mmCIF file of the N, C-alpha and C atoms, coordinates in Angstrom:
data_MODEL
# 
_entry.id   MODEL 
# 
loop_
_atom_site.group_PDB 
_atom_site.id 
_atom_site.type_symbol 
_atom_site.label_atom_id 
_atom_site.label_alt_id 
_atom_site.label_comp_id 
_atom_site.label_asym_id 
_atom_site.label_entity_id 
_atom_site.label_seq_id 
_atom_site.pdbx_PDB_ins_code 
_atom_site.Cartn_x 
_atom_site.Cartn_y 
_atom_site.Cartn_z 
_atom_site.occupancy 
_atom_site.B_iso_or_equiv 
_atom_site.pdbx_formal_charge 
_atom_site.auth_seq_id 
_atom_site.auth_comp_id 
_atom_site.auth_asym_id 
_atom_site.auth_atom_id 
_atom_site.pdbx_PDB_model_num 
ATOM 1   N N  . MET A 1 1  ? -21.465 8.247   22.645  1.00 0.00 ? 1  MET A N  1 
ATOM 2   C CA . MET A 1 1  ? -20.544 7.801   21.624  1.00 0.00 ? 1  MET A CA 1 
ATOM 3   C C  . MET A 1 1  ? -20.625 6.270   21.546  1.00 0.00 ? 1  MET A C  1 
ATOM 4   N N  . PRO A 1 2  ? -20.803 5.701   20.351  1.00 0.00 ? 2  PRO A N  1 
ATOM 5   C CA . PRO A 1 2  ? -20.896 4.245   20.231  1.00 0.00 ? 2  PRO A CA 1 
ATOM 6   C C  . PRO A 1 2  ? -19.558 3.581   20.527  1.00 0.00 ? 2  PRO A C  1 
ATOM 7   N N  . GLN A 1 3  ? -19.634 2.438   21.181  1.00 0.00 ? 3  GLN A N  1 
ATOM 8   C CA . GLN A 1 3  ? -18.415 1.700   21.493  1.00 0.00 ? 3  GLN A CA 1 
ATOM 9   C C  . GLN A 1 3  ? -17.971 0.904   20.277  1.00 0.00 ? 3  GLN A C  1 
ATOM 10  N N  . LYS A 1 4  ? -16.649 0.815   20.108  1.00 0.00 ? 4  LYS A N  1 
ATOM 11  C CA . LYS A 1 4  ? -16.103 -0.007  19.040  1.00 0.00 ? 4  LYS A CA 1 
ATOM 12  C C  . LYS A 1 4  ? -16.234 -1.465  19.430  1.00 0.00 ? 4  LYS A C  1 
ATOM 13  N N  . LYS A 1 5  ? -16.566 -2.278  18.453  1.00 0.00 ? 5  LYS A N  1 
ATOM 14  C CA . LYS A 1 5  ? -16.571 -3.713  18.692  1.00 0.00 ? 5  LYS A CA 1 
ATOM 15  C C  . LYS A 1 5  ? -15.165 -4.239  18.458  1.00 0.00 ? 5  LYS A C  1 
ATOM 16  N N  . SER A 1 6  ? -14.758 -5.155  19.283  1.00 0.00 ? 6  SER A N  1 
ATOM 17  C CA . SER A 1 6  ? -13.424 -5.710  19.102  1.00 0.00 ? 6  SER A CA 1 
ATOM 18  C C  . SER A 1 6  ? -13.469 -6.840  18.076  1.00 0.00 ? 6  SER A C  1 
ATOM 19  N N  . ALA A 1 7  ? -12.385 -6.956  17.362  1.00 0.00 ? 7  ALA A N  1 
ATOM 20  C CA . ALA A 1 7  ? -12.285 -8.009  16.353  1.00 0.00 ? 7  ALA A CA 1 
ATOM 21  C C  . ALA A 1 7  ? -12.046 -9.343  17.044  1.00 0.00 ? 7  ALA A C  1 
ATOM 22  N N  . PRO A 1 8  ? -12.596 -10.416 16.494  1.00 0.00 ? 8  PRO A N  1 
ATOM 23  C CA . PRO A 1 8  ? -12.389 -11.747 17.094  1.00 0.00 ? 8  PRO A CA 1 
ATOM 24  C C  . PRO A 1 8  ? -11.008 -12.291 16.716  1.00 0.00 ? 8  PRO A C  1 
ATOM 25  N N  . LEU A 1 9  ? -9.975  -11.717 17.326  1.00 0.00 ? 9  LEU A N  1 
ATOM 26  C CA . LEU A 1 9  ? -8.625  -12.124 16.973  1.00 0.00 ? 9  LEU A CA 1 
ATOM 27  C C  . LEU A 1 9  ? -8.127  -13.242 17.863  1.00 0.00 ? 9  LEU A C  1 
ATOM 28  N N  . CYS A 1 10 ? -7.609  -14.239 17.217  1.00 0.00 ? 10 CYS A N  1 
ATOM 29  C CA . CYS A 1 10 ? -6.926  -15.340 17.891  1.00 0.00 ? 10 CYS A CA 1 
ATOM 30  C C  . CYS A 1 10 ? -5.807  -15.768 16.944  1.00 0.00 ? 10 CYS A C  1 
ATOM 31  N N  . ASP A 1 11 ? -4.977  -16.665 17.372  1.00 0.00 ? 11 ASP A N  1 
ATOM 32  C CA . ASP A 1 11 ? -3.848  -17.078 16.534  1.00 0.00 ? 11 ASP A CA 1 
ATOM 33  C C  . ASP A 1 11 ? -4.295  -17.608 15.174  1.00 0.00 ? 11 ASP A C  1 
ATOM 34  N N  . ALA A 1 12 ? -5.379  -18.354 15.137  1.00 0.00 ? 12 ALA A N  1 
ATOM 35  C CA . ALA A 1 12 ? -5.854  -18.924 13.869  1.00 0.00 ? 12 ALA A CA 1 
ATOM 36  C C  . ALA A 1 12 ? -6.299  -17.836 12.895  1.00 0.00 ? 12 ALA A C  1 
ATOM 37  N N  . VAL A 1 13 ? -6.987  -16.822 13.392  1.00 0.00 ? 13 VAL A N  1 
ATOM 38  C CA . VAL A 1 13 ? -7.445  -15.726 12.537  1.00 0.00 ? 13 VAL A CA 1 
ATOM 39  C C  . VAL A 1 13 ? -6.246  -14.931 12.031  1.00 0.00 ? 13 VAL A C  1 
ATOM 40  N N  . ILE A 1 14 ? -5.308  -14.637 12.908  1.00 0.00 ? 14 ILE A N  1 
ATOM 41  C CA . ILE A 1 14 ? -4.119  -13.880 12.512  1.00 0.00 ? 14 ILE A CA 1 
ATOM 42  C C  . ILE A 1 14 ? -3.324  -14.648 11.459  1.00 0.00 ? 14 ILE A C  1 
ATOM 43  N N  . GLN A 1 15 ? -3.162  -15.931 11.651  1.00 0.00 ? 15 GLN A N  1 
ATOM 44  C CA . GLN A 1 15 ? -2.436  -16.762 10.678  1.00 0.00 ? 15 GLN A CA 1 
ATOM 45  C C  . GLN A 1 15 ? -3.146  -16.758 9.331   1.00 0.00 ? 15 GLN A C  1 
ATOM 46  N N  . ALA A 1 16 ? -4.461  -16.880 9.335   1.00 0.00 ? 16 ALA A N  1 
ATOM 47  C CA . ALA A 1 16 ? -5.217  -16.889 8.083   1.00 0.00 ? 16 ALA A CA 1 
ATOM 48  C C  . ALA A 1 16 ? -5.090  -15.553 7.358   1.00 0.00 ? 16 ALA A C  1 
ATOM 49  N N  . LEU A 1 17 ? -5.182  -14.454 8.097   1.00 0.00 ? 17 LEU A N  1 
ATOM 50  C CA . LEU A 1 17 ? -5.032  -13.134 7.478   1.00 0.00 ? 17 LEU A CA 1 
ATOM 51  C C  . LEU A 1 17 ? -3.636  -12.956 6.907   1.00 0.00 ? 17 LEU A C  1 
ATOM 52  N N  . ALA A 1 18 ? -2.641  -13.370 7.648   1.00 0.00 ? 18 ALA A N  1 
ATOM 53  C CA . ALA A 1 18 ? -1.265  -13.231 7.189   1.00 0.00 ? 18 ALA A CA 1 
ATOM 54  C C  . ALA A 1 18 ? -1.033  -14.028 5.911   1.00 0.00 ? 18 ALA A C  1 
ATOM 55  N N  . ARG A 1 19 ? -1.547  -15.245 5.831   1.00 0.00 ? 19 ARG A N  1 
ATOM 56  C CA . ARG A 1 19 ? -1.369  -16.066 4.637   1.00 0.00 ? 19 ARG A CA 1 
ATOM 57  C C  . ARG A 1 19 ? -2.150  -15.502 3.463   1.00 0.00 ? 19 ARG A C  1 
ATOM 58  N N  . LEU A 1 20 ? -3.268  -14.873 3.739   1.00 0.00 ? 20 LEU A N  1 
ATOM 59  C CA . LEU A 1 20 ? -4.095  -14.283 2.690   1.00 0.00 ? 20 LEU A CA 1 
ATOM 60  C C  . LEU A 1 20 ? -3.348  -13.188 1.936   1.00 0.00 ? 20 LEU A C  1 
ATOM 61  N N  . VAL A 1 21 ? -2.552  -12.406 2.638   1.00 0.00 ? 21 VAL A N  1 
ATOM 62  C CA . VAL A 1 21 ? -1.872  -11.280 2.002   1.00 0.00 ? 21 VAL A CA 1 
ATOM 63  C C  . VAL A 1 21 ? -0.414  -11.577 1.658   1.00 0.00 ? 21 VAL A C  1 
ATOM 64  N N  . ASP A 1 22 ? 0.050   -12.786 1.879   1.00 0.00 ? 22 ASP A N  1 
ATOM 65  C CA . ASP A 1 22 ? 1.439   -13.111 1.563   1.00 0.00 ? 22 ASP A CA 1 
ATOM 66  C C  . ASP A 1 22 ? 1.590   -13.260 0.060   1.00 0.00 ? 22 ASP A C  1 
ATOM 67  N N  . ASP A 1 23 ? 2.119   -12.209 -0.580  1.00 0.00 ? 23 ASP A N  1 
ATOM 68  C CA . ASP A 1 23 ? 2.257   -12.234 -2.031  1.00 0.00 ? 23 ASP A CA 1 
ATOM 69  C C  . ASP A 1 23 ? 3.670   -11.899 -2.477  1.00 0.00 ? 23 ASP A C  1 
ATOM 70  N N  . SER A 1 24 ? 4.636   -12.161 -1.624  1.00 0.00 ? 24 SER A N  1 
ATOM 71  C CA . SER A 1 24 ? 5.999   -11.747 -1.932  1.00 0.00 ? 24 SER A CA 1 
ATOM 72  C C  . SER A 1 24 ? 6.547   -12.411 -3.185  1.00 0.00 ? 24 SER A C  1 
ATOM 73  N N  . GLN A 1 25 ? 6.046   -13.570 -3.559  1.00 0.00 ? 25 GLN A N  1 
ATOM 74  C CA . GLN A 1 25 ? 6.556   -14.286 -4.728  1.00 0.00 ? 25 GLN A CA 1 
ATOM 75  C C  . GLN A 1 25 ? 5.589   -14.239 -5.913  1.00 0.00 ? 25 GLN A C  1 
ATOM 76  N N  . VAL A 1 26 ? 4.604   -13.370 -5.869  1.00 0.00 ? 26 VAL A N  1 
ATOM 77  C CA . VAL A 1 26 ? 3.563   -13.334 -6.897  1.00 0.00 ? 26 VAL A CA 1 
ATOM 78  C C  . VAL A 1 26 ? 3.669   -12.041 -7.692  1.00 0.00 ? 26 VAL A C  1 
ATOM 79  N N  . GLU A 1 27 ? 3.571   -12.139 -8.991  1.00 0.00 ? 27 GLU A N  1 
ATOM 80  C CA . GLU A 1 27 ? 3.503   -10.958 -9.861  1.00 0.00 ? 27 GLU A CA 1 
ATOM 81  C C  . GLU A 1 27 ? 2.219   -11.056 -10.660 1.00 0.00 ? 27 GLU A C  1 
ATOM 82  N N  . PRO A 1 28 ? 1.465   -10.029 -10.832 1.00 0.00 ? 28 PRO A N  1 
ATOM 83  C CA . PRO A 1 28 ? 1.620   -8.745  -10.172 1.00 0.00 ? 28 PRO A CA 1 
ATOM 84  C C  . PRO A 1 28 ? 1.235   -8.846  -8.706  1.00 0.00 ? 28 PRO A C  1 
ATOM 85  N N  . LYS A 1 29 ? 1.709   -7.893  -7.927  1.00 0.00 ? 29 LYS A N  1 
ATOM 86  C CA . LYS A 1 29 ? 1.412   -7.879  -6.492  1.00 0.00 ? 29 LYS A CA 1 
ATOM 87  C C  . LYS A 1 29 ? -0.084  -7.791  -6.265  1.00 0.00 ? 29 LYS A C  1 
ATOM 88  N N  . ARG A 1 30 ? -0.550  -8.440  -5.221  1.00 0.00 ? 30 ARG A N  1 
ATOM 89  C CA . ARG A 1 30 ? -1.979  -8.479  -4.917  1.00 0.00 ? 30 ARG A CA 1 
ATOM 90  C C  . ARG A 1 30 ? -2.344  -7.466  -3.867  1.00 0.00 ? 30 ARG A C  1 
ATOM 91  N N  . GLU A 1 31 ? -3.619  -7.200  -3.834  1.00 0.00 ? 31 GLU A N  1 
ATOM 92  C CA . GLU A 1 31 ? -4.202  -6.362  -2.789  1.00 0.00 ? 31 GLU A CA 1 
ATOM 93  C C  . GLU A 1 31 ? -4.260  -7.190  -1.519  1.00 0.00 ? 31 GLU A C  1 
ATOM 94  N N  . PRO A 1 32 ? -4.253  -6.601  -0.375  1.00 0.00 ? 32 PRO A N  1 
ATOM 95  C CA . PRO A 1 32 ? -4.213  -5.176  -0.090  1.00 0.00 ? 32 PRO A CA 1 
ATOM 96  C C  . PRO A 1 32 ? -2.789  -4.643  -0.143  1.00 0.00 ? 32 PRO A C  1 
ATOM 97  N N  . ALA A 1 33 ? -2.691  -3.359  -0.417  1.00 0.00 ? 33 ALA A N  1 
ATOM 98  C CA . ALA A 1 33 ? -1.397  -2.686  -0.414  1.00 0.00 ? 33 ALA A CA 1 
ATOM 99  C C  . ALA A 1 33 ? -0.971  -2.449  1.037   1.00 0.00 ? 33 ALA A C  1 
ATOM 100 N N  . HIS A 1 34 ? 0.307   -2.166  1.234   1.00 0.00 ? 34 HIS A N  1 
ATOM 101 C CA . HIS A 1 34 ? 0.785   -1.859  2.591   1.00 0.00 ? 34 HIS A CA 1 
ATOM 102 C C  . HIS A 1 34 ? 0.023   -0.670  3.181   1.00 0.00 ? 34 HIS A C  1 
ATOM 103 N N  . SER A 1 35 ? -0.330  0.295   2.353   1.00 0.00 ? 35 SER A N  1 
ATOM 104 C CA . SER A 1 35 ? -1.081  1.451   2.868   1.00 0.00 ? 35 SER A CA 1 
ATOM 105 C C  . SER A 1 35 ? -2.465  1.034   3.347   1.00 0.00 ? 35 SER A C  1 
ATOM 106 N N  . ASP A 1 36 ? -3.080  0.055   2.671   1.00 0.00 ? 36 ASP A N  1 
ATOM 107 C CA . ASP A 1 36 ? -4.378  -0.467  3.124   1.00 0.00 ? 36 ASP A CA 1 
ATOM 108 C C  . ASP A 1 36 ? -4.233  -1.172  4.464   1.00 0.00 ? 36 ASP A C  1 
ATOM 109 N N  . ILE A 1 37 ? -3.179  -1.955  4.593   1.00 0.00 ? 37 ILE A N  1 
ATOM 110 C CA . ILE A 1 37 ? -2.916  -2.660  5.850   1.00 0.00 ? 37 ILE A CA 1 
ATOM 111 C C  . ILE A 1 37 ? -2.662  -1.651  6.968   1.00 0.00 ? 37 ILE A C  1 
ATOM 112 N N  . GLU A 1 38 ? -1.871  -0.622  6.676   1.00 0.00 ? 38 GLU A N  1 
ATOM 113 C CA . GLU A 1 38 ? -1.575  0.396   7.682   1.00 0.00 ? 38 GLU A CA 1 
ATOM 114 C C  . GLU A 1 38 ? -2.847  1.093   8.159   1.00 0.00 ? 38 GLU A C  1 
ATOM 115 N N  . PHE A 1 39 ? -3.740  1.397   7.228   1.00 0.00 ? 39 PHE A N  1 
ATOM 116 C CA . PHE A 1 39 ? -5.008  2.041   7.583   1.00 0.00 ? 39 PHE A CA 1 
ATOM 117 C C  . PHE A 1 39 ? -5.818  1.150   8.521   1.00 0.00 ? 39 PHE A C  1 
ATOM 118 N N  . GLN A 1 40 ? -5.920  -0.125  8.218   1.00 0.00 ? 40 GLN A N  1 
ATOM 119 C CA . GLN A 1 40 ? -6.708  -1.041  9.034   1.00 0.00 ? 40 GLN A CA 1 
ATOM 120 C C  . GLN A 1 40 ? -6.059  -1.289  10.395  1.00 0.00 ? 40 GLN A C  1 
ATOM 121 N N  . ILE A 1 41 ? -4.742  -1.331  10.432  1.00 0.00 ? 41 ILE A N  1 
ATOM 122 C CA . ILE A 1 41 ? -4.032  -1.480  11.704  1.00 0.00 ? 41 ILE A CA 1 
ATOM 123 C C  . ILE A 1 41 ? -4.332  -0.285  12.602  1.00 0.00 ? 41 ILE A C  1 
ATOM 124 N N  . ALA A 1 42 ? -4.246  0.914   12.031  1.00 0.00 ? 42 ALA A N  1 
ATOM 125 C CA . ALA A 1 42 ? -4.540  2.130   12.809  1.00 0.00 ? 42 ALA A CA 1 
ATOM 126 C C  . ALA A 1 42 ? -5.993  2.151   13.245  1.00 0.00 ? 42 ALA A C  1 
ATOM 127 N N  . ARG A 1 43 ? -6.880  1.775   12.349  1.00 0.00 ? 43 ARG A N  1 
ATOM 128 C CA . ARG A 1 43 ? -8.321  1.774   12.635  1.00 0.00 ? 43 ARG A CA 1 
ATOM 129 C C  . ARG A 1 43 ? -8.669  0.821   13.769  1.00 0.00 ? 43 ARG A C  1 
ATOM 130 N N  . SER A 1 44 ? -7.963  -0.296  13.836  1.00 0.00 ? 44 SER A N  1 
ATOM 131 C CA . SER A 1 44 ? -8.264  -1.299  14.856  1.00 0.00 ? 44 SER A CA 1 
ATOM 132 C C  . SER A 1 44 ? -7.610  -0.988  16.201  1.00 0.00 ? 44 SER A C  1 
ATOM 133 N N  . GLY A 1 45 ? -6.754  0.036   16.229  1.00 0.00 ? 45 GLY A N  1 
ATOM 134 C CA . GLY A 1 45 ? -6.150  0.438   17.501  1.00 0.00 ? 45 GLY A CA 1 
ATOM 135 C C  . GLY A 1 45 ? -4.941  -0.366  17.918  1.00 0.00 ? 45 GLY A C  1 
ATOM 136 N N  . VAL A 1 46 ? -4.319  -1.090  16.995  1.00 0.00 ? 46 VAL A N  1 
ATOM 137 C CA . VAL A 1 46 ? -3.150  -1.892  17.347  1.00 0.00 ? 46 VAL A CA 1 
ATOM 138 C C  . VAL A 1 46 ? -1.875  -1.369  16.690  1.00 0.00 ? 46 VAL A C  1 
ATOM 139 N N  . ALA A 1 47 ? -1.892  -0.103  16.271  1.00 0.00 ? 47 ALA A N  1 
ATOM 140 C CA . ALA A 1 47 ? -0.751  0.477   15.555  1.00 0.00 ? 47 ALA A CA 1 
ATOM 141 C C  . ALA A 1 47 ? 0.521   0.466   16.396  1.00 0.00 ? 47 ALA A C  1 
ATOM 142 N N  . GLY A 1 48 ? 0.391   0.485   17.710  1.00 0.00 ? 48 GLY A N  1 
ATOM 143 C CA . GLY A 1 48 ? 1.570   0.449   18.567  1.00 0.00 ? 48 GLY A CA 1 
ATOM 144 C C  . GLY A 1 48 ? 2.396   -0.804  18.394  1.00 0.00 ? 48 GLY A C  1 
ATOM 145 N N  . GLY A 1 49 ? 1.795   -1.870  17.905  1.00 0.00 ? 49 GLY A N  1 
ATOM 146 C CA . GLY A 1 49 ? 2.504   -3.126  17.692  1.00 0.00 ? 49 GLY A CA 1 
ATOM 147 C C  . GLY A 1 49 ? 3.028   -3.318  16.284  1.00 0.00 ? 49 GLY A C  1 
ATOM 148 N N  . ASP A 1 50 ? 2.810   -2.334  15.412  1.00 0.00 ? 50 ASP A N  1 
ATOM 149 C CA . ASP A 1 50 ? 3.240   -2.438  14.012  1.00 0.00 ? 50 ASP A CA 1 
ATOM 150 C C  . ASP A 1 50 ? 4.743   -2.178  13.911  1.00 0.00 ? 50 ASP A C  1 
ATOM 151 N N  . PRO A 1 51 ? 5.547   -3.206  13.590  1.00 0.00 ? 51 PRO A N  1 
ATOM 152 C CA . PRO A 1 51 ? 6.991   -3.010  13.517  1.00 0.00 ? 51 PRO A CA 1 
ATOM 153 C C  . PRO A 1 51 ? 7.415   -2.067  12.396  1.00 0.00 ? 51 PRO A C  1 
ATOM 154 N N  . ASN A 1 52 ? 6.586   -1.870  11.382  1.00 0.00 ? 52 ASN A N  1 
ATOM 155 C CA . ASN A 1 52 ? 6.949   -0.968  10.290  1.00 0.00 ? 52 ASN A CA 1 
ATOM 156 C C  . ASN A 1 52 ? 6.884   0.497   10.703  1.00 0.00 ? 52 ASN A C  1 
ATOM 157 N N  . ARG A 1 53 ? 6.351   0.789   11.886  1.00 0.00 ? 53 ARG A N  1 
ATOM 158 C CA . ARG A 1 53 ? 6.317   2.161   12.387  1.00 0.00 ? 53 ARG A CA 1 
ATOM 159 C C  . ARG A 1 53 ? 7.579   2.516   13.154  1.00 0.00 ? 53 ARG A C  1 
ATOM 160 N N  . GLU A 1 54 ? 8.357   1.524   13.543  1.00 0.00 ? 54 GLU A N  1 
ATOM 161 C CA . GLU A 1 54 ? 9.554   1.752   14.342  1.00 0.00 ? 54 GLU A CA 1 
ATOM 162 C C  . GLU A 1 54 ? 10.666  2.356   13.489  1.00 0.00 ? 54 GLU A C  1 
ATOM 163 N N  . GLN A 1 55 ? 11.284  3.406   14.001  1.00 0.00 ? 55 GLN A N  1 
ATOM 164 C CA . GLN A 1 55 ? 12.395  4.048   13.302  1.00 0.00 ? 55 GLN A CA 1 
ATOM 165 C C  . GLN A 1 55 ? 13.599  3.109   13.293  1.00 0.00 ? 55 GLN A C  1 
ATOM 166 N N  . GLY A 1 56 ? 14.242  2.987   12.155  1.00 0.00 ? 56 GLY A N  1 
ATOM 167 C CA . GLY A 1 56 ? 15.434  2.163   12.041  1.00 0.00 ? 56 GLY A CA 1 
ATOM 168 C C  . GLY A 1 56 ? 15.156  0.686   11.878  1.00 0.00 ? 56 GLY A C  1 
ATOM 169 N N  . HIS A 1 57 ? 13.904  0.277   11.932  1.00 0.00 ? 57 HIS A N  1 
ATOM 170 C CA . HIS A 1 57 ? 13.540  -1.130  11.754  1.00 0.00 ? 57 HIS A CA 1 
ATOM 171 C C  . HIS A 1 57 ? 13.325  -1.378  10.273  1.00 0.00 ? 57 HIS A C  1 
ATOM 172 N N  . PRO A 1 58 ? 13.973  -2.399  9.704   1.00 0.00 ? 58 PRO A N  1 
ATOM 173 C CA . PRO A 1 58 ? 13.738  -2.665  8.281   1.00 0.00 ? 58 PRO A CA 1 
ATOM 174 C C  . PRO A 1 58 ? 12.268  -3.049  8.055   1.00 0.00 ? 58 PRO A C  1 
ATOM 175 N N  . PRO A 1 59 ? 11.657  -2.558  6.987   1.00 0.00 ? 59 PRO A N  1 
ATOM 176 C CA . PRO A 1 59 ? 10.247  -2.869  6.746   1.00 0.00 ? 59 PRO A CA 1 
ATOM 177 C C  . PRO A 1 59 ? 10.021  -4.367  6.565   1.00 0.00 ? 59 PRO A C  1 
ATOM 178 N N  . LEU A 1 60 ? 8.927   -4.838  7.124   1.00 0.00 ? 60 LEU A N  1 
ATOM 179 C CA . LEU A 1 60 ? 8.571   -6.244  6.986   1.00 0.00 ? 60 LEU A CA 1 
ATOM 180 C C  . LEU A 1 60 ? 7.576   -6.411  5.851   1.00 0.00 ? 60 LEU A C  1 
ATOM 181 N N  . GLY A 1 61 ? 7.517   -7.616  5.300   1.00 0.00 ? 61 GLY A N  1 
ATOM 182 C CA . GLY A 1 61 ? 6.510   -7.948  4.300   1.00 0.00 ? 61 GLY A CA 1 
ATOM 183 C C  . GLY A 1 61 ? 5.144   -8.020  4.955   1.00 0.00 ? 61 GLY A C  1 
ATOM 184 N N  . LYS A 1 62 ? 4.124   -8.144  4.137   1.00 0.00 ? 62 LYS A N  1 
ATOM 185 C CA . LYS A 1 62 ? 2.743   -8.104  4.639   1.00 0.00 ? 62 LYS A CA 1 
ATOM 186 C C  . LYS A 1 62 ? 2.469   -9.206  5.654   1.00 0.00 ? 62 LYS A C  1 
ATOM 187 N N  . MET A 1 63 ? 2.876   -10.421 5.335   1.00 0.00 ? 63 MET A N  1 
ATOM 188 C CA . MET A 1 63 ? 2.582   -11.546 6.224   1.00 0.00 ? 63 MET A CA 1 
ATOM 189 C C  . MET A 1 63 ? 3.274   -11.393 7.571   1.00 0.00 ? 63 MET A C  1 
ATOM 190 N N  . LYS A 1 64 ? 4.564   -11.091 7.564   1.00 0.00 ? 64 LYS A N  1 
ATOM 191 C CA . LYS A 1 64 ? 5.303   -10.921 8.824   1.00 0.00 ? 64 LYS A CA 1 
ATOM 192 C C  . LYS A 1 64 ? 4.805   -9.703  9.581   1.00 0.00 ? 64 LYS A C  1 
ATOM 193 N N  . ARG A 1 65 ? 4.425   -8.668  8.844   1.00 0.00 ? 65 ARG A N  1 
ATOM 194 C CA . ARG A 1 65 ? 3.917   -7.451  9.488   1.00 0.00 ? 65 ARG A CA 1 
ATOM 195 C C  . ARG A 1 65 ? 2.632   -7.725  10.249  1.00 0.00 ? 65 ARG A C  1 
ATOM 196 N N  . LEU A 1 66 ? 1.701   -8.452  9.642   1.00 0.00 ? 66 LEU A N  1 
ATOM 197 C CA . LEU A 1 66 ? 0.441   -8.774  10.328  1.00 0.00 ? 66 LEU A CA 1 
ATOM 198 C C  . LEU A 1 66 ? 0.669   -9.672  11.525  1.00 0.00 ? 66 LEU A C  1 
ATOM 199 N N  . ARG A 1 67 ? 1.530   -10.658 11.364  1.00 0.00 ? 67 ARG A N  1 
ATOM 200 C CA . ARG A 1 67 ? 1.824   -11.546 12.497  1.00 0.00 ? 67 ARG A CA 1 
ATOM 201 C C  . ARG A 1 67 ? 2.415   -10.766 13.668  1.00 0.00 ? 67 ARG A C  1 
ATOM 202 N N  . ALA A 1 68 ? 3.368   -9.902  13.371  1.00 0.00 ? 68 ALA A N  1 
ATOM 203 C CA . ALA A 1 68 ? 4.045   -9.137  14.432  1.00 0.00 ? 68 ALA A CA 1 
ATOM 204 C C  . ALA A 1 68 ? 3.100   -8.159  15.117  1.00 0.00 ? 68 ALA A C  1 
ATOM 205 N N  . THR A 1 69 ? 2.247   -7.533  14.337  1.00 0.00 ? 69 THR A N  1 
ATOM 206 C CA . THR A 1 69 ? 1.320   -6.549  14.917  1.00 0.00 ? 69 THR A CA 1 
ATOM 207 C C  . THR A 1 69 ? 0.328   -7.246  15.793  1.00 0.00 ? 69 THR A C  1 
# 
């Protein structure tokens, strides 16, 4: 079975990704959709850190969600 390569994640990369998807004040809303983000979070194996999966937790916007995860 081929091994997954890990993403080169560091604070700078996470910040850049979060700013890229921050569209809370933009109409029409931009891609990626929350469902796209959720798919990639699950695919990368970090879904346990996604605050939007927690029961009773108010959903976060894209930028805060990526930072928190």
